A tleap script that builds the chain and sets N, CA, C and O, in Angstrom:
source leaprc.protein.ff14SB
mol = sequence {
  NMET LYS VAL ARG GLU VAL ILE LYS HIE LEU
  VAL VAL LYS GLY TRP TYR HIE VAL ALA THR
  LYS GLY SER HIE ARG GLN PHE LYS HIE PRO
  HIE LEU PRO GLY LYS VAL THR VAL SER GLY
  LYS LEU SER ASP ASP VAL PRO ILE GLY THR
  LEU HIE SER ILE LEU LEU GLN SER SER ILE
  GLU ARG TRP SER ARG GLU ARG ASP ALA THR
  LEU LEU ASN GLN ASN LEU GLY GLU LYS ARG
  LYS GLY GLN ARG ALA ASN CLYS
}
set mol.1.N position { 134.646 256.178 47.253 }
set mol.1.CA position { 133.803 256.957 46.368 }
set mol.1.C position { 132.348 256.704 46.772 }
set mol.1.O position { 131.958 255.574 47.065 }
set mol.2.N position { 131.565 257.766 46.782 }
set mol.2.CA position { 130.154 257.683 47.169 }
set mol.2.C position { 129.293 257.255 45.978 }
set mol.2.O position { 129.681 257.427 44.822 }
set mol.3.N position { 128.121 256.694 46.278 }
set mol.3.CA position { 127.173 256.285 45.234 }
set mol.3.C position { 126.825 257.488 44.363 }
set mol.3.O position { 126.736 257.365 43.141 }
set mol.4.N position { 126.627 258.648 44.984 }
set mol.4.CA position { 126.298 259.870 44.249 }
set mol.4.C position { 127.367 260.188 43.191 }
set mol.4.O position { 127.037 260.556 42.063 }
set mol.5.N position { 128.641 260.045 43.557 }
set mol.5.CA position { 129.740 260.323 42.633 }
set mol.5.C position { 129.761 259.319 41.480 }
set mol.5.O position { 130.001 259.694 40.332 }
set mol.6.N position { 129.513 258.054 41.783 }
set mol.6.CA position { 129.495 257.017 40.744 }
set mol.6.C position { 128.404 257.328 39.721 }
set mol.6.O position { 128.627 257.231 38.515 }
set mol.7.N position { 127.225 257.701 40.214 }
set mol.7.CA position { 126.114 258.021 39.316 }
set mol.7.C position { 126.453 259.231 38.455 }
set mol.7.O position { 126.163 259.240 37.259 }
set mol.8.N position { 127.065 260.253 39.050 }
set mol.8.CA position { 127.452 261.443 38.277 }
set mol.8.C position { 128.427 261.076 37.165 }
set mol.8.O position { 128.310 261.568 36.043 }
set mol.9.N position { 129.389 260.212 37.479 }
set mol.9.CA position { 130.356 259.779 36.464 }
set mol.9.C position { 129.668 259.015 35.337 }
set mol.9.O position { 129.986 259.224 34.166 }
set mol.10.N position { 128.735 258.139 35.675 }
set mol.10.CA position { 128.010 257.387 34.641 }
set mol.10.C position { 127.237 258.334 33.728 }
set mol.10.O position { 127.254 258.175 32.508 }
set mol.11.N position { 126.561 259.314 34.317 }
set mol.11.CA position { 125.774 260.270 33.531 }
set mol.11.C position { 126.679 261.068 32.599 }
set mol.11.O position { 126.334 261.290 31.438 }
set mol.12.N position { 127.826 261.497 33.096 }
set mol.12.CA position { 128.778 262.235 32.257 }
set mol.12.C position { 129.242 261.379 31.082 }
set mol.12.O position { 129.487 261.895 29.991 }
set mol.13.N position { 129.363 260.066 31.306 }
set mol.13.CA position { 129.811 259.149 30.252 }
set mol.13.C position { 128.693 258.722 29.308 }
set mol.13.O position { 128.920 257.907 28.413 }
set mol.14.N position { 127.473 259.268 29.496 }
set mol.14.CA position { 126.390 258.994 28.557 }
set mol.14.C position { 125.346 258.006 29.037 }
set mol.14.O position { 124.392 257.734 28.308 }
set mol.15.N position { 125.488 257.458 30.235 }
set mol.15.CA position { 124.516 256.513 30.776 }
set mol.15.C position { 123.327 257.286 31.320 }
set mol.15.O position { 123.488 258.389 31.843 }
set mol.16.N position { 122.133 256.716 31.201 }
set mol.16.CA position { 120.933 257.373 31.721 }
set mol.16.C position { 120.128 256.389 32.567 }
set mol.16.O position { 120.158 255.180 32.342 }
set mol.17.N position { 119.413 256.936 33.541 }
set mol.17.CA position { 118.648 256.147 34.509 }
set mol.17.C position { 117.402 255.574 33.849 }
set mol.17.O position { 116.659 256.299 33.187 }
set mol.18.N position { 117.167 254.258 34.027 }
set mol.18.CA position { 115.982 253.630 33.433 }
set mol.18.C position { 115.046 253.005 34.462 }
set mol.18.O position { 113.848 252.891 34.202 }
set mol.19.N position { 115.557 252.597 35.618 }
set mol.19.CA position { 114.692 251.928 36.592 }
set mol.19.C position { 115.291 252.012 37.990 }
set mol.19.O position { 116.506 252.101 38.165 }
set mol.20.N position { 114.400 251.981 38.980 }
set mol.20.CA position { 114.815 251.924 40.381 }
set mol.20.C position { 113.919 250.934 41.103 }
set mol.20.O position { 112.701 250.933 40.926 }
set mol.21.N position { 114.533 250.101 41.908 }
set mol.21.CA position { 113.768 249.212 42.778 }
set mol.21.C position { 114.491 249.202 44.119 }
set mol.21.O position { 115.574 248.631 44.250 }
set mol.22.N position { 113.884 249.837 45.102 }
set mol.22.CA position { 114.543 249.984 46.391 }
set mol.22.C position { 115.731 250.917 46.243 }
set mol.22.O position { 115.589 252.042 45.764 }
set mol.23.N position { 116.900 250.450 46.654 }
set mol.23.CA position { 118.103 251.278 46.536 }
set mol.23.C position { 118.950 250.884 45.326 }
set mol.23.O position { 120.106 251.296 45.222 }
set mol.24.N position { 118.392 250.096 44.417 }
set mol.24.CA position { 119.116 249.667 43.221 }
set mol.24.C position { 118.658 250.492 42.022 }
set mol.24.O position { 117.475 250.510 41.681 }
set mol.25.N position { 119.603 251.169 41.394 }
set mol.25.CA position { 119.307 251.994 40.222 }
set mol.25.C position { 119.957 251.367 38.998 }
set mol.25.O position { 121.121 250.968 39.042 }
set mol.26.N position { 119.207 251.283 37.908 }
set mol.26.CA position { 119.751 250.717 36.673 }
set mol.26.C position { 119.931 251.820 35.641 }
set mol.26.O position { 119.105 252.724 35.513 }
set mol.27.N position { 121.036 251.717 34.910 }
set mol.27.CA position { 121.383 252.689 33.887 }
set mol.27.C position { 121.634 251.984 32.566 }
set mol.27.O position { 122.154 250.869 32.537 }
set mol.28.N position { 121.263 252.639 31.472 }
set mol.28.CA position { 121.524 252.136 30.123 }
set mol.28.C position { 122.310 253.188 29.364 }
set mol.28.O position { 122.308 254.369 29.712 }
set mol.29.N position { 122.982 252.730 28.319 }
set mol.29.CA position { 123.730 253.627 27.435 }
set mol.29.C position { 123.127 253.512 26.045 }
set mol.29.O position { 122.762 252.414 25.625 }
set mol.30.N position { 123.013 254.627 25.318 }
set mol.30.CA position { 122.387 254.569 23.997 }
set mol.30.C position { 123.155 253.730 22.975 }
set mol.30.O position { 122.561 253.261 22.004 }
set mol.31.N position { 124.463 253.529 23.171 }
set mol.31.CA position { 125.262 252.830 22.161 }
set mol.31.C position { 125.933 251.554 22.665 }
set mol.31.O position { 126.534 250.825 21.876 }
set mol.32.N position { 125.841 251.274 23.958 }
set mol.32.CA position { 126.477 250.085 24.517 }
set mol.32.C position { 125.409 249.104 24.990 }
set mol.32.O position { 124.350 249.527 25.452 }
set mol.33.N position { 125.669 247.799 24.884 }
set mol.33.CA position { 124.669 246.807 25.308 }
set mol.33.C position { 124.625 246.668 26.831 }
set mol.33.O position { 125.587 246.995 27.527 }
set mol.34.N position { 123.502 246.184 27.325 }
set mol.34.CA position { 123.379 245.853 28.738 }
set mol.34.C position { 123.017 247.021 29.629 }
set mol.34.O position { 122.842 248.154 29.179 }
set mol.35.N position { 122.913 246.705 30.909 }
set mol.35.CA position { 122.581 247.690 31.932 }
set mol.35.C position { 123.633 247.641 33.025 }
set mol.35.O position { 124.309 246.628 33.208 }
set mol.36.N position { 123.765 248.739 33.747 }
set mol.36.CA position { 124.652 248.816 34.898 }
set mol.36.C position { 123.783 249.107 36.113 }
set mol.36.O position { 122.965 250.026 36.090 }
set mol.37.N position { 123.960 248.330 37.167 }
set mol.37.CA position { 123.201 248.529 38.395 }
set mol.37.C position { 124.101 249.131 39.461 }
set mol.37.O position { 125.197 248.634 39.722 }
set mol.38.N position { 123.622 250.211 40.076 }
set mol.38.CA position { 124.323 250.861 41.182 }
set mol.38.C position { 123.405 250.758 42.393 }
set mol.38.O position { 122.261 251.210 42.347 }
set mol.39.N position { 123.903 250.166 43.475 }
set mol.39.CA position { 123.054 249.981 44.652 }
set mol.39.C position { 123.558 250.813 45.821 }
set mol.39.O position { 124.743 251.135 45.913 }
set mol.40.N position { 122.643 251.149 46.700 }
set mol.40.CA position { 122.981 251.874 47.921 }
set mol.40.C position { 122.379 253.262 47.956 }
set mol.40.O position { 121.950 253.800 46.936 }
set mol.41.N position { 122.354 253.840 49.170 }
set mol.41.CA position { 121.905 255.216 49.333 }
set mol.41.C position { 122.950 256.135 48.715 }
set mol.41.O position { 124.121 255.767 48.619 }
set mol.42.N position { 122.540 257.317 48.300 }
set mol.42.CA position { 123.446 258.243 47.631 }
set mol.42.C position { 124.668 258.584 48.473 }
set mol.42.O position { 125.734 258.864 47.924 }
set mol.43.N position { 124.534 258.565 49.787 }
set mol.43.CA position { 125.648 258.934 50.663 }
set mol.43.C position { 126.520 257.747 51.066 }
set mol.43.O position { 127.516 257.933 51.766 }
set mol.44.N position { 126.170 256.535 50.641 }
set mol.44.CA position { 126.951 255.337 50.980 }
set mol.44.C position { 128.254 255.292 50.193 }
set mol.44.O position { 128.327 255.765 49.059 }
set mol.45.N position { 129.283 254.715 50.815 }
set mol.45.CA position { 130.529 254.438 50.103 }
set mol.45.C position { 130.341 253.178 49.268 }
set mol.45.O position { 129.722 252.213 49.718 }
set mol.46.N position { 130.877 253.190 48.049 }
set mol.46.CA position { 130.807 252.019 47.175 }
set mol.46.C position { 132.040 251.157 47.452 }
set mol.46.O position { 133.164 251.645 47.337 }
set mol.47.N position { 131.854 249.890 47.812 }
set mol.47.CA position { 133.009 249.013 48.024 }
set mol.47.C position { 133.864 248.922 46.752 }
set mol.47.O position { 133.342 249.008 45.640 }
set mol.48.N position { 135.158 248.752 46.922 }
set mol.48.CA position { 136.091 248.766 45.791 }
set mol.48.C position { 135.757 247.677 44.775 }
set mol.48.O position { 135.878 247.911 43.572 }
set mol.49.N position { 135.343 246.500 45.224 }
set mol.49.CA position { 134.982 245.423 44.300 }
set mol.49.C position { 133.753 245.770 43.480 }
set mol.49.O position { 133.680 245.460 42.291 }
set mol.50.N position { 132.786 246.415 44.124 }
set mol.50.CA position { 131.574 246.846 43.424 }
set mol.50.C position { 131.913 247.928 42.410 }
set mol.50.O position { 131.399 247.920 41.291 }
set mol.51.N position { 132.778 248.857 42.801 }
set mol.51.CA position { 133.204 249.918 41.888 }
set mol.51.C position { 133.905 249.320 40.669 }
set mol.51.O position { 133.670 249.752 39.541 }
set mol.52.N position { 134.759 248.333 40.896 }
set mol.52.CA position { 135.453 247.665 39.796 }
set mol.52.C position { 134.447 246.990 38.861 }
set mol.52.O position { 134.597 247.051 37.641 }
set mol.53.N position { 133.435 246.355 39.424 }
set mol.53.CA position { 132.400 245.701 38.625 }
set mol.53.C position { 131.622 246.718 37.789 }
set mol.53.O position { 131.320 246.465 36.623 }
set mol.54.N position { 131.300 247.861 38.382 }
set mol.54.CA position { 130.586 248.913 37.650 }
set mol.54.C position { 131.440 249.419 36.495 }
set mol.54.O position { 130.931 249.646 35.397 }
set mol.55.N position { 132.734 249.596 36.737 }
set mol.55.CA position { 133.641 250.038 35.667 }
set mol.55.C position { 133.657 249.032 34.523 }
set mol.55.O position { 133.605 249.421 33.356 }
set mol.56.N position { 133.729 247.741 34.845 }
set mol.56.CA position { 133.746 246.709 33.805 }
set mol.56.C position { 132.426 246.666 33.037 }
set mol.56.O position { 132.423 246.593 31.808 }
set mol.57.N position { 131.307 246.711 33.760 }
set mol.57.CA position { 129.996 246.650 33.117 }
set mol.57.C position { 129.751 247.849 32.210 }
set mol.57.O position { 129.100 247.728 31.172 }
set mol.58.N position { 130.270 248.997 32.601 }
set mol.58.CA position { 130.008 250.219 31.846 }
set mol.58.C position { 131.046 250.467 30.755 }
set mol.58.O position { 130.963 251.467 30.043 }
set mol.59.N position { 132.016 249.575 30.617 }
set mol.59.CA position { 133.085 249.706 29.618 }
set mol.59.C position { 133.909 250.974 29.811 }
set mol.59.O position { 134.455 251.523 28.854 }
set mol.60.N position { 133.992 251.431 31.053 }
set mol.60.CA position { 134.823 252.591 31.381 }
set mol.60.C position { 136.113 252.044 31.973 }
set mol.60.O position { 136.089 251.317 32.966 }
set mol.61.N position { 137.231 252.390 31.366 }
set mol.61.CA position { 138.506 251.870 31.859 }
set mol.61.C position { 138.863 252.489 33.205 }
set mol.61.O position { 139.222 251.783 34.148 }
set mol.62.N position { 138.762 253.791 33.286 }
set mol.62.CA position { 138.978 254.482 34.558 }
set mol.62.C position { 138.384 255.875 34.427 }
set mol.62.O position { 138.128 256.357 33.324 }
set mol.63.N position { 138.172 256.509 35.561 }
set mol.63.CA position { 137.605 257.850 35.554 }
set mol.63.C position { 138.693 258.875 35.787 }
set mol.63.O position { 139.526 258.725 36.681 }
set mol.64.N position { 138.676 259.900 34.987 }
set mol.64.CA position { 139.567 261.029 35.198 }
set mol.64.C position { 138.773 262.076 35.970 }
set mol.64.O position { 137.863 262.693 35.416 }
set mol.65.N position { 139.101 262.281 37.219 }
set mol.65.CA position { 138.329 263.203 38.057 }
set mol.65.C position { 138.316 264.628 37.493 }
set mol.65.O position { 137.271 265.279 37.499 }
set mol.66.N position { 139.445 265.115 37.013 }
set mol.66.CA position { 139.503 266.491 36.525 }
set mol.66.C position { 138.641 266.671 35.280 }
set mol.66.O position { 137.849 267.610 35.205 }
set mol.67.N position { 138.790 265.779 34.304 }
set mol.67.CA position { 138.033 265.901 33.056 }
set mol.67.C position { 136.537 265.705 33.309 }
set mol.67.O position { 135.715 266.458 32.787 }
set mol.68.N position { 136.186 264.704 34.102 }
set mol.68.CA position { 134.779 264.450 34.383 }
set mol.68.C position { 134.163 265.569 35.210 }
set mol.68.O position { 132.992 265.898 35.020 }
set mol.69.N position { 134.929 266.160 36.124 }
set mol.69.CA position { 134.408 267.280 36.915 }
set mol.69.C position { 134.099 268.458 36.004 }
set mol.69.O position { 133.094 269.143 36.194 }
set mol.70.N position { 134.952 268.699 35.019 }
set mol.70.CA position { 134.713 269.782 34.066 }
set mol.70.C position { 133.454 269.512 33.262 }
set mol.70.O position { 132.617 270.402 33.113 }
set mol.71.N position { 133.302 268.297 32.740 }
set mol.71.CA position { 132.102 267.944 31.976 }
set mol.71.C position { 130.855 268.028 32.840 }
set mol.71.O position { 129.815 268.504 32.385 }
set mol.72.N position { 130.949 267.572 34.079 }
set mol.72.CA position { 129.806 267.591 34.979 }
set mol.72.C position { 129.377 269.023 35.272 }
set mol.72.O position { 128.185 269.331 35.253 }
set mol.73.N position { 130.339 269.898 35.542 }
set mol.73.CA position { 130.011 271.296 35.814 }
set mol.73.C position { 129.372 271.954 34.604 }
set mol.73.O position { 128.461 272.766 34.758 }
set mol.74.N position { 129.829 271.621 33.405 }
set mol.74.CA position { 129.227 272.169 32.192 }
set mol.74.C position { 127.792 271.680 32.058 }
set mol.74.O position { 126.901 272.471 31.747 }
set mol.75.N position { 127.550 270.390 32.286 }
set mol.75.CA position { 126.198 269.831 32.181 }
set mol.75.C position { 125.272 270.441 33.220 }
set mol.75.O position { 124.133 270.783 32.904 }
set mol.76.N position { 125.743 270.583 34.459 }
set mol.76.CA position { 124.911 271.161 35.510 }
set mol.76.C position { 124.624 272.625 35.219 }
set mol.76.O position { 123.521 273.106 35.480 }
set mol.77.N position { 125.610 273.339 34.681 }
set mol.77.CA position { 125.417 274.743 34.338 }
set mol.77.C position { 124.344 274.922 33.287 }
set mol.77.O position { 123.547 275.857 33.369 }
set mol.78.N position { 124.308 274.036 32.294 }
set mol.78.CA position { 123.294 274.118 31.241 }
set mol.78.C position { 121.911 273.857 31.803 }
set mol.78.O position { 120.948 274.506 31.396 }
set mol.79.N position { 121.795 272.917 32.734 }
set mol.79.CA position { 120.495 272.587 33.315 }
set mol.79.C position { 119.979 273.723 34.197 }
set mol.79.O position { 118.769 273.927 34.292 }
set mol.80.N position { 120.882 274.463 34.843 }
set mol.80.CA position { 120.486 275.499 35.789 }
set mol.80.C position { 120.143 276.825 35.120 }
set mol.80.O position { 119.556 277.696 35.763 }
set mol.81.N position { 120.485 277.000 33.866 }
set mol.81.CA position { 120.260 278.288 33.207 }
set mol.81.C position { 118.807 278.728 33.277 }
set mol.81.O position { 118.531 279.906 33.505 }
set mol.82.N position { 117.887 277.814 33.089 }
set mol.82.CA position { 116.477 278.156 33.077 }
set mol.82.C position { 115.819 278.127 34.441 }
set mol.82.O position { 114.638 278.450 34.565 }
set mol.83.N position { 116.566 277.746 35.464 }
set mol.83.CA position { 115.975 277.625 36.794 }
set mol.83.C position { 116.185 278.895 37.600 }
set mol.83.O position { 117.159 279.621 37.399 }
set mol.84.N position { 115.264 279.152 38.510 }
set mol.84.CA position { 115.336 280.303 39.387 }
set mol.84.C position { 116.369 280.046 40.482 }
set mol.84.O position { 116.454 278.932 41.000 }
set mol.85.N position { 117.140 281.046 40.835 }
set mol.85.CA position { 118.151 280.896 41.879 }
set mol.85.C position { 117.483 280.837 43.247 }
set mol.85.O position { 116.546 281.587 43.520 }
set mol.86.N position { 117.970 279.941 44.106 }
set mol.86.CA position { 117.450 279.846 45.473 }
set mol.86.C position { 118.028 280.966 46.314 }
set mol.86.O position { 119.229 281.233 46.270 }
set mol.87.N position { 117.171 281.617 47.077 }
set mol.87.CA position { 117.652 282.709 47.937 }
set mol.87.C position { 117.454 282.368 49.385 }
set mol.87.O position { 117.797 283.163 50.259 }
savepdb mol mol.pdb
quit
């Protein structure tokens, strides 16, 4: 799984970006304690141990790709409504 995908999943689950230092991005949740750090370039693969740690820190048991993809597409669609289409 790529760093970009991990971040998209966190955002769908309600986490929001609060800080960046180098390639380390920190996310907070409005109702859960603590922060989750995701490191690496957006195109990097996340090692399985790091992915497991992110899941534990974020209190996400596992990701459902189909359900999260649907939520992500809905969120992206809402954001794009007011934007001009690229030609």
